[in-house]
C-alpha positions in Angstrom: -69.9 -11.7 225.1 -67.5 -10.4 227.8 -68.7 -6.9 227.1 -72.3 -7.9 227.2 -71.9 -9.8 230.5 -70.0 -7.0 232.1 -72.6 -4.5 230.8 -75.4 -6.6 232.4 -73.5 -6.7 235.7 -73.0 -2.9 235.7 -76.7 -2.5 234.9 -77.8 -4.7 237.8 -75.5 -3.0 240.2 -76.7 0.4 239.2 -80.5 -0.2 239.0 -81.0 -3.4 241.0 -83.5 -6.1 240.1 -86.9 -4.8 239.0 -90.1 -6.7 238.5 -90.6 -8.0 235.0 -92.8 -5.8 232.9 -93.9 -5.8 229.3 -91.2 -4.6 226.9 -92.1 -1.4 225.2 -91.4 -0.4 221.6 -89.0 2.3 222.8 -87.1 -0.3 224.9 -86.9 -2.6 221.9 -85.6 0.3 219.7 -83.0 1.2 222.3 -81.7 -2.4 222.6 -81.4 -2.6 218.8 -79.3 0.6 218.7 -77.1 -0.8 221.5 -76.7 -4.0 219.5 -75.7 -2.2 216.4 -73.1 -0.3 218.4 -71.7 -3.5 219.8 -71.4 -4.9 216.3 -69.6 -1.8 215.0 -67.3 -1.9 218.0 -66.5 -5.6 217.5 -65.6 -5.4 213.8 -63.7 -2.1 213.9 -59.9 -1.6 214.2 -60.4 1.8 215.7 -63.1 3.2 218.0 -63.6 6.4 220.0 -66.4 7.6 222.2 -67.2 11.3 222.2 -69.4 12.8 224.9 -70.9 16.3 224.5 -73.6 18.5 225.8 -76.2 20.3 223.8 -79.4 22.3 224.4 -82.4 20.5 223.1 -86.2 20.8 222.5 -88.0 18.8 225.2 -91.8 18.5 225.6 -91.4 17.1 229.0 -89.0 19.8 230.2 -89.8 21.1 233.7 -89.3 24.7 234.4 -86.1 25.5 236.3 -86.1 26.2 240.0 -87.3 29.6 241.2 -83.8 30.7 242.3 -82.5 30.2 238.8 -85.0 32.6 237.3 -86.0 34.8 240.2 -85.1 37.9 238.2 -88.1 38.2 236.0 -87.3 41.7 234.5 -86.3 41.9 230.9 -82.7 43.1 230.2 -83.9 46.2 228.5 -85.8 47.3 231.6 -83.0 46.9 234.2 -81.5 50.4 233.9 -84.6 52.4 233.0 -86.5 54.0 235.9 -86.2 51.2 238.5 -88.6 53.0 240.9 -91.4 52.7 238.4 -90.6 49.1 237.7 -90.8 48.3 241.4 -94.3 49.8 241.6 -95.9 49.1 238.2 -95.6 46.6 235.3 -95.4 47.9 231.8 -99.0 46.7 231.2 -100.2 48.5 234.3 -98.6 51.8 233.1 -100.3 51.4 229.7 -103.7 50.6 231.2 -103.5 53.6 233.6 -102.3 56.0 230.9 -105.0 54.9 228.6 -107.7 55.3 231.3 -106.5 58.8 232.0 -106.6 59.7 228.3 -110.2 58.5 228.2 -111.1 60.8 231.1 -109.2 64.1 230.4 -111.3 66.2 232.8 -110.7 64.0 235.9 -108.7 65.6 238.7 -105.7 63.9 240.3 -108.0 63.3 243.4 -110.4 61.2 241.2 -107.5 59.4 239.5 -105.9 58.6 242.9 -109.1 57.1 244.3 -109.2 54.7 241.3 -105.5 54.0 241.3 -104.3 54.4 244.9 -100.6 54.2 244.0 -100.9 57.3 241.8 -100.0 60.3 244.0 -99.6 63.0 241.4 -99.8 63.7 237.6 -96.1 63.3 237.5 -96.6 59.6 237.6 -98.7 59.8 234.4 -96.0 61.8 232.6 -93.4 59.4 233.7 -95.6 56.5 232.4 -95.8 58.1 229.0 -92.1 58.5 228.8 -91.4 55.0 230.0 -94.0 53.5 227.6 -92.6 55.5 224.6 -89.0 54.3 225.4 -89.6 50.7 226.3 -92.6 49.9 224.1 -90.3 50.2 221.1 -87.7 48.0 222.9 -90.3 45.4 223.7 -91.0 45.0 220.0 -87.3 44.6 219.4 -87.0 42.1 222.2 -89.8 39.9 220.6 -87.9 40.0 217.3 -84.7 39.0 219.1 -86.4 36.0 220.7 -88.0 34.9 217.4 -84.6 35.1 215.7 -83.0 33.1 218.6 -85.6 30.4 218.4 -85.3 30.1 214.6 -81.5 29.9 214.7 -81.6 27.4 217.4 -84.0 25.2 215.4 -81.8 25.4 212.3 -78.6 24.5 214.2 -80.1 21.7 216.3 -82.9 20.2 214.3 -81.7 20.6 210.8 -77.9 20.9 210.9 -77.7 18.5 213.9 -75.0 20.7 215.6 -74.5 21.0 219.3 -75.9 24.3 220.7 -74.9 25.9 224.0 -75.9 29.0 226.1 -73.1 31.0 224.5 -74.6 30.3 221.0 -77.9 31.7 222.2 -76.2 34.8 223.5 -74.5 35.3 220.1 -77.8 34.9 218.3 -79.4 37.5 220.6 -76.6 40.0 220.3 -76.4 39.6 216.5 -80.1 40.4 216.1 -79.9 43.3 218.5 -77.1 44.8 216.5 -79.1 44.3 213.3 -82.0 46.3 215.0 -79.6 49.0 216.1 -79.9 48.1 219.8 -76.3 48.4 220.7 -76.8 48.6 224.4 -78.6 45.3 224.6 -76.9 42.6 226.7 -77.9 39.0 226.6 -77.5 38.3 230.4 -77.5 34.9 232.0 -81.0 35.6 233.5 -82.3 36.5 230.0 -80.9 33.2 228.5 -82.5 31.2 231.4 -85.9 32.9 230.8 -85.6 32.2 227.1 -84.9 28.5 227.7 -87.8 28.3 230.2 -90.2 30.0 227.8 -89.3 27.5 225.0 -88.8 24.4 227.1 -85.1 24.0 226.2 -83.0 22.0 228.6 -79.4 20.8 228.3 -78.8 17.1 227.6 -75.7 14.9 227.4 -75.0 12.8 224.3 -72.5 10.0 223.5 -71.3 9.4 220.0 -69.4 6.3 219.0 -67.0 6.7 216.1 -65.6 3.5 214.5 -63.3 2.8 211.6 -63.2 -0.5 209.8 -59.7 -0.2 208.4 -56.5 1.6 209.1 -55.8 4.9 207.3 -52.1 4.1 206.9 -50.8 3.9 203.4 -49.6 0.5 202.2 -46.6 0.0 199.9 -47.1 -2.7 197.2 -45.4 -3.6 193.9 -47.9 -1.3 192.2 -47.0 1.7 194.3 -48.4 3.4 197.3 -52.1 3.3 197.9 -54.5 3.9 200.8 -57.1 1.2 201.6 -60.8 2.0 201.7 -61.6 3.4 205.1 -65.1 3.6 206.5 -65.8 5.7 209.5 -69.1 5.0 211.1 -70.5 8.1 212.8 -73.4 7.0 215.1 -74.7 10.5 215.4 -78.3 9.9 214.5 -79.5 6.4 215.2 -76.9 5.6 217.9 -77.0 8.7 220.1 -77.9 7.8 223.7 
């Protein structure tokens, strides 16, 4: 009871007194889990609290601040013709090149009137080179992201393992190497964009580990034996 009373005092000090409202099913479930933890704590001879962080799926995840993801260029584009990237997106280049192909007899003057940023046919030639080079990489990038999301789901949702940014980087680089893209770098901005796109924030978890009996061996007239030990891992129903 001392633990419960002290916990109540801490809660009141932290959150103050709030108006009485109807208890929700989630609140009832949370109180039941806390009660089970208290019972395990009371009847154990050993207990230990582990705190860890992990990335997690979250439907209510808000996108990170603009300053955290201000660099919206994909990693594979960062070192390829930056002048073009500052003036045109990849989709704009594809659209302009396709339009020019559909009108092969148009002069540069006509093209410039329609697309005012196009000053010479050199732009069109550079577009074709850029599209040829980065279009293939864009397909690889999509495969990398699909692989990252699949591996993240397996590790977190199925195997219940903690996952961090460094793990996402390893997934990305592993797939890039499989695709023969040895120059690919999973930068911090790339990881931030990936988490934003898939609504994956970082959350903190607490796991209480209890043991009912000691693991020490006991000497009896019948010889040495080790009593039954039960370690309670509250990693599913008692994570909070």
